[in-house]
N, CA, C, O and CB atoms as a CASP TS submission, in Angstrom:
PFRMAT TS
TARGET T0000
AUTHOR 0000-0000-0000
METHOD Language model
MODEL 1
PARENT N/A
ATOM      1  N   MET     1     -53.608  72.229  29.030  1.00  0.00           N
ATOM      2  CA  MET     1     -54.678  72.900  28.525  1.00  0.00           C
ATOM      3  C   MET     1     -55.507  74.128  28.379  1.00  0.00           C
ATOM      4  O   MET     1     -55.963  74.414  27.272  1.00  0.00           O
ATOM      5  CB  MET     1     -55.142  72.464  28.759  1.00  0.00           C
ATOM      6  N   LEU     2     -55.741  74.900  29.463  1.00  0.00           N
ATOM      7  CA  LEU     2     -56.029  75.395  29.482  1.00  0.00           C
ATOM      8  C   LEU     2     -55.403  77.139  30.665  1.00  0.00           C
ATOM      9  O   LEU     2     -55.602  78.350  30.763  1.00  0.00           O
ATOM     10  CB  LEU     2     -56.854  74.528  29.327  1.00  0.00           C
ATOM     11  N   GLY     3     -54.810  76.299  31.116  1.00  0.00           N
ATOM     12  CA  GLY     3     -54.215  77.264  31.729  1.00  0.00           C
ATOM     13  C   GLY     3     -53.549  77.841  33.247  1.00  0.00           C
ATOM     14  O   GLY     3     -52.475  77.294  33.497  1.00  0.00           O
ATOM     15  N   PRO     4     -53.878  78.570  34.003  1.00  0.00           N
ATOM     16  CA  PRO     4     -53.310  78.081  35.500  1.00  0.00           C
ATOM     17  C   PRO     4     -54.638  80.053  35.398  1.00  0.00           C
ATOM     18  O   PRO     4     -55.013  80.539  36.465  1.00  0.00           O
ATOM     19  CB  PRO     4     -50.578  77.863  36.130  1.00  0.00           C
ATOM     20  N   ASN     5     -54.794  80.319  34.867  1.00  0.00           N
ATOM     21  CA  ASN     5     -55.642  81.532  35.174  1.00  0.00           C
ATOM     22  C   ASN     5     -55.883  81.164  34.575  1.00  0.00           C
ATOM     23  O   ASN     5     -54.900  80.923  33.875  1.00  0.00           O
ATOM     24  CB  ASN     5     -55.635  82.759  35.321  1.00  0.00           C
ATOM     25  N   HIS     6     -57.107  80.647  33.969  1.00  0.00           N
ATOM     26  CA  HIS     6     -59.271  80.237  33.601  1.00  0.00           C
ATOM     27  C   HIS     6     -60.025  79.759  34.148  1.00  0.00           C
ATOM     28  O   HIS     6     -59.970  78.757  34.861  1.00  0.00           O
ATOM     29  CB  HIS     6     -59.860  79.411  32.673  1.00  0.00           C
ATOM     30  N   LEU     7     -60.950  80.495  33.857  1.00  0.00           N
ATOM     31  CA  LEU     7     -62.016  80.515  34.900  1.00  0.00           C
ATOM     32  C   LEU     7     -62.793  79.214  35.395  1.00  0.00           C
ATOM     33  O   LEU     7     -63.472  78.961  36.390  1.00  0.00           O
ATOM     34  CB  LEU     7     -62.999  81.395  34.408  1.00  0.00           C
ATOM     35  N   TYR     8     -62.410  78.521  34.302  1.00  0.00           N
ATOM     36  CA  TYR     8     -63.417  77.438  34.793  1.00  0.00           C
ATOM     37  C   TYR     8     -61.940  75.981  36.117  1.00  0.00           C
ATOM     38  O   TYR     8     -62.024  75.192  37.057  1.00  0.00           O
ATOM     39  CB  TYR     8     -64.369  76.411  32.569  1.00  0.00           C
ATOM     40  N   VAL     9     -60.834  76.599  35.119  1.00  0.00           N
ATOM     41  CA  VAL     9     -59.983  76.562  36.435  1.00  0.00           C
ATOM     42  C   VAL     9     -59.870  76.688  38.007  1.00  0.00           C
ATOM     43  O   VAL     9     -59.458  75.927  38.882  1.00  0.00           O
ATOM     44  CB  VAL     9     -59.431  77.164  36.267  1.00  0.00           C
ATOM     45  N   ALA    10     -60.435  78.040  38.005  1.00  0.00           N
ATOM     46  CA  ALA    10     -60.998  78.966  38.883  1.00  0.00           C
ATOM     47  C   ALA    10     -62.485  78.471  39.083  1.00  0.00           C
ATOM     48  O   ALA    10     -62.941  79.050  40.069  1.00  0.00           O
ATOM     49  CB  ALA    10     -60.874  80.456  38.309  1.00  0.00           C
ATOM     50  N   ARG    11     -63.396  77.636  38.529  1.00  0.00           N
ATOM     51  CA  ARG    11     -64.848  77.689  39.019  1.00  0.00           C
ATOM     52  C   ARG    11     -64.058  76.247  39.889  1.00  0.00           C
ATOM     53  O   ARG    11     -64.390  76.048  41.058  1.00  0.00           O
ATOM     54  CB  ARG    11     -66.540  77.538  37.631  1.00  0.00           C
ATOM     55  N   ASP    12     -62.833  75.136  39.088  1.00  0.00           N
ATOM     56  CA  ASP    12     -63.055  74.190  39.636  1.00  0.00           C
ATOM     57  C   ASP    12     -62.345  73.283  40.989  1.00  0.00           C
ATOM     58  O   ASP    12     -62.362  72.239  41.641  1.00  0.00           O
ATOM     59  CB  ASP    12     -63.109  73.742  38.708  1.00  0.00           C
ATOM     60  N   LEU    13     -61.616  74.879  40.756  1.00  0.00           N
ATOM     61  CA  LEU    13     -60.883  75.089  42.704  1.00  0.00           C
ATOM     62  C   LEU    13     -61.622  74.856  43.623  1.00  0.00           C
ATOM     63  O   LEU    13     -61.334  74.156  44.593  1.00  0.00           O
ATOM     64  CB  LEU    13     -60.443  76.564  43.323  1.00  0.00           C
ATOM     65  N   ASN    14     -63.490  75.860  43.274  1.00  0.00           N
ATOM     66  CA  ASN    14     -64.147  76.926  44.129  1.00  0.00           C
ATOM     67  C   ASN    14     -64.677  75.549  45.075  1.00  0.00           C
ATOM     68  O   ASN    14     -64.753  75.245  46.266  1.00  0.00           O
ATOM     69  CB  ASN    14     -65.509  78.178  43.246  1.00  0.00           C
ATOM     70  N   THR    15     -65.033  74.842  43.519  1.00  0.00           N
ATOM     71  CA  THR    15     -65.925  73.420  43.658  1.00  0.00           C
ATOM     72  C   THR    15     -65.105  73.084  45.098  1.00  0.00           C
ATOM     73  O   THR    15     -65.140  73.200  46.323  1.00  0.00           O
ATOM     74  CB  THR    15     -65.709  71.978  42.105  1.00  0.00           C
ATOM     75  N   LEU    16     -64.413  72.620  44.055  1.00  0.00           N
ATOM     76  CA  LEU    16     -63.388  71.007  45.487  1.00  0.00           C
ATOM     77  C   LEU    16     -63.131  72.100  46.990  1.00  0.00           C
ATOM     78  O   LEU    16     -63.114  71.708  48.158  1.00  0.00           O
ATOM     79  CB  LEU    16     -60.620  70.184  44.594  1.00  0.00           C
ATOM     80  N   ALA    17     -63.021  72.979  46.686  1.00  0.00           N
ATOM     81  CA  ALA    17     -62.394  73.470  48.012  1.00  0.00           C
ATOM     82  C   ALA    17     -64.485  73.374  48.768  1.00  0.00           C
ATOM     83  O   ALA    17     -64.940  73.331  49.911  1.00  0.00           O
ATOM     84  CB  ALA    17     -61.198  75.693  47.794  1.00  0.00           C
ATOM     85  N   LYS    18     -65.027  73.379  47.609  1.00  0.00           N
ATOM     86  CA  LYS    18     -66.866  73.750  48.498  1.00  0.00           C
ATOM     87  C   LYS    18     -66.746  72.188  49.449  1.00  0.00           C
ATOM     88  O   LYS    18     -66.838  71.946  50.653  1.00  0.00           O
ATOM     89  CB  LYS    18     -68.991  73.723  46.839  1.00  0.00           C
ATOM     90  N   VAL    19     -66.545  71.497  48.462  1.00  0.00           N
ATOM     91  CA  VAL    19     -66.189  69.725  48.255  1.00  0.00           C
ATOM     92  C   VAL    19     -65.916  69.096  50.197  1.00  0.00           C
ATOM     93  O   VAL    19     -66.622  68.465  50.984  1.00  0.00           O
ATOM     94  CB  VAL    19     -64.052  69.495  46.937  1.00  0.00           C
ATOM     95  N   LEU    20     -64.337  69.793  50.275  1.00  0.00           N
ATOM     96  CA  LEU    20     -63.464  69.843  51.177  1.00  0.00           C
ATOM     97  C   LEU    20     -64.300  70.826  51.770  1.00  0.00           C
ATOM     98  O   LEU    20     -65.249  70.634  51.010  1.00  0.00           O
ATOM     99  CB  LEU    20     -62.017  70.081  50.843  1.00  0.00           C
ATOM    100  N   THR    21     -64.724  71.776  52.566  1.00  0.00           N
ATOM    101  CA  THR    21     -65.641  72.161  53.221  1.00  0.00           C
ATOM    102  C   THR    21     -66.265  71.166  54.343  1.00  0.00           C
ATOM    103  O   THR    21     -66.091  70.910  55.535  1.00  0.00           O
ATOM    104  CB  THR    21     -66.456  72.557  52.314  1.00  0.00           C
ATOM    105  N   ALA    22     -67.110  70.745  53.241  1.00  0.00           N
ATOM    106  CA  ALA    22     -68.452  70.509  53.876  1.00  0.00           C
ATOM    107  C   ALA    22     -68.177  68.684  55.239  1.00  0.00           C
ATOM    108  O   ALA    22     -68.769  68.259  56.232  1.00  0.00           O
ATOM    109  CB  ALA    22     -69.851  70.194  52.034  1.00  0.00           C
ATOM    110  N   LYS    23     -66.599  68.092  54.150  1.00  0.00           N
ATOM    111  CA  LYS    23     -65.938  67.090  54.543  1.00  0.00           C
ATOM    112  C   LYS    23     -64.877  67.602  55.731  1.00  0.00           C
ATOM    113  O   LYS    23     -63.801  67.121  56.088  1.00  0.00           O
ATOM    114  CB  LYS    23     -65.324  66.459  53.307  1.00  0.00           C
ATOM    115  N   ALA    24     -65.692  68.890  56.245  1.00  0.00           N
ATOM    116  CA  ALA    24     -64.235  69.550  57.131  1.00  0.00           C
ATOM    117  C   ALA    24     -62.645  69.457  56.987  1.00  0.00           C
ATOM    118  O   ALA    24     -61.887  69.119  57.897  1.00  0.00           O
ATOM    119  CB  ALA    24     -64.261  69.031  58.404  1.00  0.00           C
ATOM    120  N   ASP    25     -62.360  69.728  56.006  1.00  0.00           N
ATOM    121  CA  ASP    25     -61.701  69.929  55.361  1.00  0.00           C
ATOM    122  C   ASP    25     -60.916  71.182  55.231  1.00  0.00           C
ATOM    123  O   ASP    25     -60.297  71.516  54.220  1.00  0.00           O
ATOM    124  CB  ASP    25     -62.206  69.610  54.675  1.00  0.00           C
ATOM    125  N   TYR    26     -61.025  72.079  56.736  1.00  0.00           N
ATOM    126  CA  TYR    26     -60.830  73.150  56.176  1.00  0.00           C
ATOM    127  C   TYR    26     -59.558  73.427  56.377  1.00  0.00           C
ATOM    128  O   TYR    26     -59.396  74.408  57.101  1.00  0.00           O
ATOM    129  CB  TYR    26     -61.622  74.047  56.512  1.00  0.00           C
ATOM    130  N   ALA    27     -58.303  72.763  55.883  1.00  0.00           N
ATOM    131  CA  ALA    27     -56.906  73.825  56.165  1.00  0.00           C
ATOM    132  C   ALA    27     -57.563  72.983  54.578  1.00  0.00           C
ATOM    133  O   ALA    27     -58.114  73.950  54.051  1.00  0.00           O
ATOM    134  CB  ALA    27     -54.914  73.699  57.463  1.00  0.00           C
ATOM    135  N   GLY    28     -57.785  71.767  53.591  1.00  0.00           N
ATOM    136  CA  GLY    28     -57.883  71.725  52.859  1.00  0.00           C
ATOM    137  C   GLY    28     -58.492  72.134  51.640  1.00  0.00           C
ATOM    138  O   GLY    28     -58.370  71.668  50.507  1.00  0.00           O
ATOM    139  N   ALA    29     -59.035  72.898  51.983  1.00  0.00           N
ATOM    140  CA  ALA    29     -60.121  74.075  51.661  1.00  0.00           C
ATOM    141  C   ALA    29     -59.577  75.702  51.317  1.00  0.00           C
ATOM    142  O   ALA    29     -59.832  76.543  50.454  1.00  0.00           O
ATOM    143  CB  ALA    29     -61.101  74.184  53.066  1.00  0.00           C
ATOM    144  N   VAL    30     -58.937  75.636  52.178  1.00  0.00           N
ATOM    145  CA  VAL    30     -58.700  76.537  52.448  1.00  0.00           C
ATOM    146  C   VAL    30     -58.106  77.306  51.232  1.00  0.00           C
ATOM    147  O   VAL    30     -58.670  78.062  50.441  1.00  0.00           O
ATOM    148  CB  VAL    30     -58.127  76.371  53.464  1.00  0.00           C
ATOM    149  N   PRO    31     -56.747  76.882  51.308  1.00  0.00           N
ATOM    150  CA  PRO    31     -55.748  77.537  49.442  1.00  0.00           C
ATOM    151  C   PRO    31     -56.190  77.213  47.262  1.00  0.00           C
ATOM    152  O   PRO    31     -55.789  77.441  46.120  1.00  0.00           O
ATOM    153  CB  PRO    31     -53.757  76.334  49.582  1.00  0.00           C
ATOM    154  N   LEU    32     -57.538  76.388  48.288  1.00  0.00           N
ATOM    155  CA  LEU    32     -57.806  75.894  46.486  1.00  0.00           C
ATOM    156  C   LEU    32     -59.114  77.048  46.764  1.00  0.00           C
ATOM    157  O   LEU    32     -59.677  77.166  45.676  1.00  0.00           O
ATOM    158  CB  LEU    32     -58.381  73.573  45.869  1.00  0.00           C
ATOM    159  N   TYR    33     -59.929  78.095  47.994  1.00  0.00           N
ATOM    160  CA  TYR    33     -61.022  79.003  47.648  1.00  0.00           C
ATOM    161  C   TYR    33     -59.014  80.000  47.173  1.00  0.00           C
ATOM    162  O   TYR    33     -58.590  79.953  46.018  1.00  0.00           O
ATOM    163  CB  TYR    33     -62.679  79.686  49.407  1.00  0.00           C
ATOM    164  N   ARG    34     -58.613  80.360  47.734  1.00  0.00           N
ATOM    165  CA  ARG    34     -57.339  81.803  47.969  1.00  0.00           C
ATOM    166  C   ARG    34     -56.424  81.191  46.428  1.00  0.00           C
ATOM    167  O   ARG    34     -55.498  81.613  45.736  1.00  0.00           O
ATOM    168  CB  ARG    34     -55.898  81.685  50.158  1.00  0.00           C
ATOM    169  N   LEU    35     -56.771  80.725  46.431  1.00  0.00           N
ATOM    170  CA  LEU    35     -56.490  80.502  44.397  1.00  0.00           C
ATOM    171  C   LEU    35     -57.414  80.946  43.499  1.00  0.00           C
ATOM    172  O   LEU    35     -57.508  82.039  42.942  1.00  0.00           O
ATOM    173  CB  LEU    35     -56.475  78.894  43.774  1.00  0.00           C
ATOM    174  N   ALA    36     -58.514  79.333  43.382  1.00  0.00           N
ATOM    175  CA  ALA    36     -60.384  80.944  42.915  1.00  0.00           C
ATOM    176  C   ALA    36     -60.105  81.795  43.097  1.00  0.00           C
ATOM    177  O   ALA    36     -59.615  82.483  42.201  1.00  0.00           O
ATOM    178  CB  ALA    36     -61.999  81.277  43.740  1.00  0.00           C
ATOM    179  N   LEU    37     -60.271  82.325  44.554  1.00  0.00           N
ATOM    180  CA  LEU    37     -60.528  83.390  44.626  1.00  0.00           C
ATOM    181  C   LEU    37     -58.921  84.736  43.522  1.00  0.00           C
ATOM    182  O   LEU    37     -59.104  85.781  42.897  1.00  0.00           O
ATOM    183  CB  LEU    37     -60.802  83.365  46.463  1.00  0.00           C
ATOM    184  N   GLU    38     -57.620  83.963  43.794  1.00  0.00           N
ATOM    185  CA  GLU    38     -56.972  85.059  42.636  1.00  0.00           C
ATOM    186  C   GLU    38     -57.388  85.498  41.278  1.00  0.00           C
ATOM    187  O   GLU    38     -57.634  86.469  40.562  1.00  0.00           O
ATOM    188  CB  GLU    38     -55.806  84.649  42.281  1.00  0.00           C
ATOM    189  N   ILE    39     -57.322  84.220  41.351  1.00  0.00           N
ATOM    190  CA  ILE    39     -57.612  84.095  39.139  1.00  0.00           C
ATOM    191  C   ILE    39     -58.606  84.931  39.064  1.00  0.00           C
ATOM    192  O   ILE    39     -58.424  85.937  38.377  1.00  0.00           O
ATOM    193  CB  ILE    39     -58.322  82.303  38.137  1.00  0.00           C
ATOM    194  N   ASP    40     -59.854  84.755  39.710  1.00  0.00           N
ATOM    195  CA  ASP    40     -61.544  85.308  39.308  1.00  0.00           C
ATOM    196  C   ASP    40     -60.991  86.968  39.615  1.00  0.00           C
ATOM    197  O   ASP    40     -61.607  87.726  38.866  1.00  0.00           O
ATOM    198  CB  ASP    40     -63.290  84.553  40.727  1.00  0.00           C
ATOM    199  N   GLU    41     -59.860  87.824  40.638  1.00  0.00           N
ATOM    200  CA  GLU    41     -59.640  88.821  40.548  1.00  0.00           C
ATOM    201  C   GLU    41     -58.721  88.995  39.501  1.00  0.00           C
ATOM    202  O   GLU    41     -59.316  89.900  38.916  1.00  0.00           O
ATOM    203  CB  GLU    41     -59.412  89.207  41.574  1.00  0.00           C
ATOM    204  N   LYS    42     -58.175  88.889  39.139  1.00  0.00           N
ATOM    205  CA  LYS    42     -57.152  88.985  37.437  1.00  0.00           C
ATOM    206  C   LYS    42     -58.327  88.700  36.700  1.00  0.00           C
ATOM    207  O   LYS    42     -58.873  89.763  36.407  1.00  0.00           O
ATOM    208  CB  LYS    42     -55.610  87.590  36.972  1.00  0.00           C
ATOM    209  N   VAL    43     -58.633  88.216  36.492  1.00  0.00           N
ATOM    210  CA  VAL    43     -59.444  87.982  34.979  1.00  0.00           C
ATOM    211  C   VAL    43     -60.746  88.478  35.408  1.00  0.00           C
ATOM    212  O   VAL    43     -61.233  87.942  34.413  1.00  0.00           O
ATOM    213  CB  VAL    43     -59.581  86.229  34.300  1.00  0.00           C
ATOM    214  N   LEU    44     -61.615  88.934  35.892  1.00  0.00           N
ATOM    215  CA  LEU    44     -63.021  89.069  36.556  1.00  0.00           C
ATOM    216  C   LEU    44     -62.857  90.271  37.080  1.00  0.00           C
ATOM    217  O   LEU    44     -63.836  90.929  36.726  1.00  0.00           O
ATOM    218  CB  LEU    44     -63.485  88.003  37.649  1.00  0.00           C
ATOM    219  N   GLY    45     -62.308  90.775  37.587  1.00  0.00           N
ATOM    220  CA  GLY    45     -61.936  91.810  38.641  1.00  0.00           C
ATOM    221  C   GLY    45     -62.531  91.783  40.392  1.00  0.00           C
ATOM    222  O   GLY    45     -63.213  90.948  40.987  1.00  0.00           O
ATOM    223  N   ALA    46     -62.149  92.602  40.674  1.00  0.00           N
ATOM    224  CA  ALA    46     -62.977  92.066  42.950  1.00  0.00           C
ATOM    225  C   ALA    46     -64.041  92.275  43.083  1.00  0.00           C
ATOM    226  O   ALA    46     -64.552  91.801  44.097  1.00  0.00           O
ATOM    227  CB  ALA    46     -62.555  92.995  44.604  1.00  0.00           C
ATOM    228  N   ASP    47     -64.823  92.993  42.245  1.00  0.00           N
ATOM    229  CA  ASP    47     -66.504  93.805  42.027  1.00  0.00           C
ATOM    230  C   ASP    47     -67.431  92.470  41.173  1.00  0.00           C
ATOM    231  O   ASP    47     -68.635  92.328  40.964  1.00  0.00           O
ATOM    232  CB  ASP    47     -66.384  95.707  40.619  1.00  0.00           C
ATOM    233  N   HIS    48     -66.384  91.740  40.872  1.00  0.00           N
ATOM    234  CA  HIS    48     -67.477  90.639  39.928  1.00  0.00           C
ATOM    235  C   HIS    48     -68.024  89.345  40.685  1.00  0.00           C
ATOM    236  O   HIS    48     -67.302  88.551  41.287  1.00  0.00           O
ATOM    237  CB  HIS    48     -66.605  89.929  38.510  1.00  0.00           C
ATOM    238  N   PRO    49     -69.858  89.224  40.525  1.00  0.00           N
ATOM    239  CA  PRO    49     -71.054  88.160  41.743  1.00  0.00           C
ATOM    240  C   PRO    49     -69.320  87.075  41.667  1.00  0.00           C
ATOM    241  O   PRO    49     -68.766  86.742  42.715  1.00  0.00           O
ATOM    242  CB  PRO    49     -73.489  86.964  40.644  1.00  0.00           C
ATOM    243  N   THR    50     -68.916  86.809  40.691  1.00  0.00           N
ATOM    244  CA  THR    50     -68.420  85.516  40.951  1.00  0.00           C
ATOM    245  C   THR    50     -67.372  85.045  41.396  1.00  0.00           C
ATOM    246  O   THR    50     -67.081  83.850  41.447  1.00  0.00           O
ATOM    247  CB  THR    50     -68.441  85.005  40.205  1.00  0.00           C
ATOM    248  N   THR    51     -66.461  86.341  41.898  1.00  0.00           N
ATOM    249  CA  THR    51     -65.342  86.746  43.017  1.00  0.00           C
ATOM    250  C   THR    51     -65.594  87.223  43.791  1.00  0.00           C
ATOM    251  O   THR    51     -64.866  87.190  44.783  1.00  0.00           O
ATOM    252  CB  THR    51     -64.441  87.386  42.864  1.00  0.00           C
ATOM    253  N   LYS    52     -67.225  88.218  43.776  1.00  0.00           N
ATOM    254  CA  LYS    52     -67.314  87.959  45.286  1.00  0.00           C
ATOM    255  C   LYS    52     -68.171  86.473  45.425  1.00  0.00           C
ATOM    256  O   LYS    52     -67.401  85.578  45.775  1.00  0.00           O
ATOM    257  CB  LYS    52     -68.187  89.361  46.120  1.00  0.00           C
ATOM    258  N   GLN    53     -69.948  85.884  45.183  1.00  0.00           N
ATOM    259  CA  GLN    53     -68.977  84.147  45.759  1.00  0.00           C
ATOM    260  C   GLN    53     -68.288  83.228  46.551  1.00  0.00           C
ATOM    261  O   GLN    53     -68.478  82.325  47.366  1.00  0.00           O
ATOM    262  CB  GLN    53     -68.304  83.874  45.479  1.00  0.00           C
ATOM    263  N   ILE    54     -67.089  84.060  45.760  1.00  0.00           N
ATOM    264  CA  ILE    54     -65.678  82.975  45.978  1.00  0.00           C
ATOM    265  C   ILE    54     -65.582  82.988  47.168  1.00  0.00           C
ATOM    266  O   ILE    54     -65.489  81.946  47.817  1.00  0.00           O
ATOM    267  CB  ILE    54     -64.175  83.318  45.389  1.00  0.00           C
ATOM    268  N   HIS    55     -65.587  84.371  47.790  1.00  0.00           N
ATOM    269  CA  HIS    55     -65.373  85.578  48.774  1.00  0.00           C
ATOM    270  C   HIS    55     -66.002  85.112  49.692  1.00  0.00           C
ATOM    271  O   HIS    55     -65.404  84.310  50.410  1.00  0.00           O
ATOM    272  CB  HIS    55     -65.825  86.990  48.452  1.00  0.00           C
ATOM    273  N   VAL    56     -67.925  85.556  50.112  1.00  0.00           N
ATOM    274  CA  VAL    56     -68.494  84.044  51.249  1.00  0.00           C
ATOM    275  C   VAL    56     -68.214  83.101  51.255  1.00  0.00           C
ATOM    276  O   VAL    56     -68.165  82.499  52.327  1.00  0.00           O
ATOM    277  CB  VAL    56     -69.588  83.508  51.331  1.00  0.00           C
ATOM    278  N   ASN    57     -67.837  82.394  49.890  1.00  0.00           N
ATOM    279  CA  ASN    57     -67.695  80.792  51.008  1.00  0.00           C
ATOM    280  C   ASN    57     -66.410  80.798  51.528  1.00  0.00           C
ATOM    281  O   ASN    57     -66.303  79.830  52.281  1.00  0.00           O
ATOM    282  CB  ASN    57     -67.820  79.084  50.161  1.00  0.00           C
ATOM    283  N   LEU    58     -65.521  81.357  51.481  1.00  0.00           N
ATOM    284  CA  LEU    58     -64.367  81.879  52.367  1.00  0.00           C
ATOM    285  C   LEU    58     -64.752  82.207  53.389  1.00  0.00           C
ATOM    286  O   LEU    58     -64.804  81.528  54.414  1.00  0.00           O
ATOM    287  CB  LEU    58     -63.645  82.885  51.980  1.00  0.00           C
ATOM    288  N   ASP    59     -65.067  83.285  53.234  1.00  0.00           N
ATOM    289  CA  ASP    59     -65.180  84.098  54.790  1.00  0.00           C
ATOM    290  C   ASP    59     -66.412  83.246  55.167  1.00  0.00           C
ATOM    291  O   ASP    59     -66.216  83.283  56.382  1.00  0.00           O
ATOM    292  CB  ASP    59     -65.529  86.113  54.829  1.00  0.00           C
ATOM    293  N   ALA    60     -67.227  82.709  55.075  1.00  0.00           N
ATOM    294  CA  ALA    60     -67.848  81.425  56.145  1.00  0.00           C
ATOM    295  C   ALA    60     -67.141  80.080  56.236  1.00  0.00           C
ATOM    296  O   ALA    60     -67.763  79.106  56.663  1.00  0.00           O
ATOM    297  CB  ALA    60     -69.353  80.950  55.689  1.00  0.00           C
ATOM    298  N   LEU    61     -66.151  80.002  55.939  1.00  0.00           N
ATOM    299  CA  LEU    61     -65.124  78.801  55.802  1.00  0.00           C
ATOM    300  C   LEU    61     -64.527  78.992  57.157  1.00  0.00           C
ATOM    301  O   LEU    61     -64.868  78.398  58.179  1.00  0.00           O
ATOM    302  CB  LEU    61     -63.930  78.875  54.460  1.00  0.00           C
ATOM    303  N   LEU    62     -63.684  79.808  57.047  1.00  0.00           N
ATOM    304  CA  LEU    62     -63.413  81.078  57.861  1.00  0.00           C
ATOM    305  C   LEU    62     -64.081  81.018  59.055  1.00  0.00           C
ATOM    306  O   LEU    62     -63.496  80.983  60.137  1.00  0.00           O
ATOM    307  CB  LEU    62     -63.809  82.336  57.192  1.00  0.00           C
ATOM    308  N   GLU    63     -65.307  81.004  58.921  1.00  0.00           N
ATOM    309  CA  GLU    63     -65.964  81.045  60.278  1.00  0.00           C
ATOM    310  C   GLU    63     -66.557  80.039  61.165  1.00  0.00           C
ATOM    311  O   GLU    63     -67.036  80.174  62.291  1.00  0.00           O
ATOM    312  CB  GLU    63     -66.833  81.744  60.170  1.00  0.00           C
ATOM    313  N   ALA    64     -66.433  79.053  60.460  1.00  0.00           N
ATOM    314  CA  ALA    64     -66.148  78.093  60.690  1.00  0.00           C
ATOM    315  C   ALA    64     -65.353  77.444  61.096  1.00  0.00           C
ATOM    316  O   ALA    64     -65.690  76.884  62.139  1.00  0.00           O
ATOM    317  CB  ALA    64     -66.275  77.859  60.263  1.00  0.00           C
ATOM    318  N   GLU    65     -64.749  77.308  60.884  1.00  0.00           N
ATOM    319  CA  GLU    65     -63.284  77.420  61.577  1.00  0.00           C
ATOM    320  C   GLU    65     -63.087  77.610  63.080  1.00  0.00           C
ATOM    321  O   GLU    65     -63.055  76.825  64.028  1.00  0.00           O
ATOM    322  CB  GLU    65     -62.579  78.585  61.009  1.00  0.00           C
ATOM    323  N   LYS    66     -62.965  78.950  62.957  1.00  0.00           N
ATOM    324  CA  LYS    66     -63.354  80.043  63.743  1.00  0.00           C
ATOM    325  C   LYS    66     -64.279  79.370  65.485  1.00  0.00           C
ATOM    326  O   LYS    66     -63.868  79.512  66.637  1.00  0.00           O
ATOM    327  CB  LYS    66     -64.493  81.057  62.506  1.00  0.00           C
ATOM    328  N   LYS    67     -65.482  78.717  65.035  1.00  0.00           N
ATOM    329  CA  LYS    67     -66.064  77.969  65.469  1.00  0.00           C
ATOM    330  C   LYS    67     -65.312  76.810  66.503  1.00  0.00           C
ATOM    331  O   LYS    67     -64.987  76.481  67.644  1.00  0.00           O
ATOM    332  CB  LYS    67     -66.643  77.629  64.435  1.00  0.00           C
ATOM    333  N   LYS    68     -65.345  76.470  64.867  1.00  0.00           N
ATOM    334  CA  LYS    68     -64.543  74.135  65.381  1.00  0.00           C
ATOM    335  C   LYS    68     -63.275  74.826  66.527  1.00  0.00           C
ATOM    336  O   LYS    68     -63.169  74.339  67.652  1.00  0.00           O
ATOM    337  CB  LYS    68     -63.007  72.589  63.005  1.00  0.00           C
ATOM    338  N   LYS    69     -62.682  75.592  66.229  1.00  0.00           N
ATOM    339  CA  LYS    69     -61.134  75.154  67.286  1.00  0.00           C
ATOM    340  C   LYS    69     -62.016  76.113  68.838  1.00  0.00           C
ATOM    341  O   LYS    69     -61.029  76.403  69.514  1.00  0.00           O
ATOM    342  CB  LYS    69     -58.790  76.331  66.408  1.00  0.00           C
ATOM    343  N   LYS    70     -62.614  76.378  69.208  1.00  0.00           N
ATOM    344  CA  LYS    70     -63.858  77.034  70.387  1.00  0.00           C
ATOM    345  C   LYS    70     -64.088  76.076  71.001  1.00  0.00           C
ATOM    346  O   LYS    70     -64.906  76.113  71.920  1.00  0.00           O
ATOM    347  CB  LYS    70     -65.333  77.637  69.942  1.00  0.00           C
TER
END
């Protein structure tokens, strides 16, 4: 209904990715963060605070994943 590039879709993907991150399902969360990021960058631009927050979330997940593998 909203379309694949709607901000609500990006917001929900980001939220779901955060839930998966909390459950340590990094493999499930990473693609959702990346898709949310792609949508936000298209719609809002790379410098928008919401887009930057998704970057922060993804970076934190990737860092946690690195630490887990050590």
